[in-house]
C-alpha positions, -999 to +999 in steps of 0.1 A: -059-253+374-041-221+376-052-192+398-041-157+405-049-146+440-036-122+466-034-134+502-037-106+528-024-114+562-005-096+590+023-120+588+059-110+579+054-126+545+026-101+539+051-073+536+052-083+500+022-090+480+018-128+477+006-136+442+004-170+426+002-172+389+007-210+389-001-238+413+005-227+449+036-242+464+020-248+499+043-253+528+075-271+519+102-291+536+126-266+552+100-238+556+100-222+590+068-223+611+051-189+608+060-166+637+025-154+644+005-147+676-029-157+661-035-192+673-056-195+705-060-223+731-092-226+752-100-189+753-094-158+730-068-144+754-046-174+755-025-168+723-001-195+711+028-188+688+040-222+674+073-207+662+082-199+698+063-228+714+079-257+695+111-270+710+127-299+692+103-322+674+066-317+668+037-327+647+011-302+635-022-317+624-044-294+603-081-300+599-108-283+579-133-282+608-137-293+644-165-318+648-166-326+611-171-364+604-137-373+590-118-351+614-136-365+644-139-402+635-107-408+616-080-381+612-075-368+647-084-400+666-057-418+645-031-395+660-046-397+695-044-435+695-012-440+676+016-457+696+043-435+681+027-402+689+050-394+718+081-401+696+069-373+673+074-347+701+049-320+708+015-324+691-009-298+680-043-299+662-052-267+644-086-259+630-101-227+616-125-224+645-127-203+676-110-215+708-143-225+725-151-249+697-116-264+696-117-267+734-150-286+733-137-307+705-106-317+724-127-326+754-149-348+732-120-366+715-095-369+743-114-366+776-085-373+798-060-353+778-037-384+780-025-380+744-009-347+751-022-332+719-031-295+722-060-282+702-056-247+688-081-225+671-070-204+641-101-181+642-091-158+614-073-184+593-042-163+593-019-191+604-034-214+578-029-188+551+007-182+561+013-219+554-005-215+521-029-243+532-062-225+530-090-233+505-123-219+496-149-239+514-177-214+514-202-239+500-195-264+528-184-244+559-193-208+549-157-195+549-121-203+540-108-233+558-077-254+561-067-282+539-063-314+558-026-319+565+001-331+589+035-315+593+065-331+610+085-302+625+120-302+639+137-271+655+110-248+640+113-260+604+091-284+584+108-317+581+080-333+561+046-321+548+017-344+543-010-324+525-042-339+511-043-332+474-081-328+474-081-306+505-102-328+527-095-364+520-080-387+547-053-406+529-019-388+528-021-372+562-032-402+583-013-410+615-002-443+599+015-424+570+029-396+591+042-414+622+054-447+606 
């Protein structure tokens, strides 16, 4: 399936028109984490810029929606409970939701916060689009959302990308695949 689309963001990449006349490349090994102040943690005023926040190793877990069945029962709990999570470095869950929703979701999945995973909202989807990991989910969620993915990051660059080919499956991006 080939598509032509224009992505409009405020990111540095948006200084040029981003057109795809073939399959999108998505985030790739070696790509830098987008330097954007659009992610939020717990409240709208608490901005998080992962390009500046990540020091050393990290794992970024992308989800289509907080509180969705697969995200809440399998994908994120797999990381929370994985014995090698700490070895992956800093850990972040990102969802195209507002910070109040991601905060409530974090409290429901990791009550004690013992895992160390930080839950971040991407309310406008700008971070997701900068990674080229958005998809049209209007029929399901009412707006564009994030593909399900996991990124291993080292020194601000993607070391490995695990992106679900069908956008929302839980196969490629499981904790077992990513952290093994």
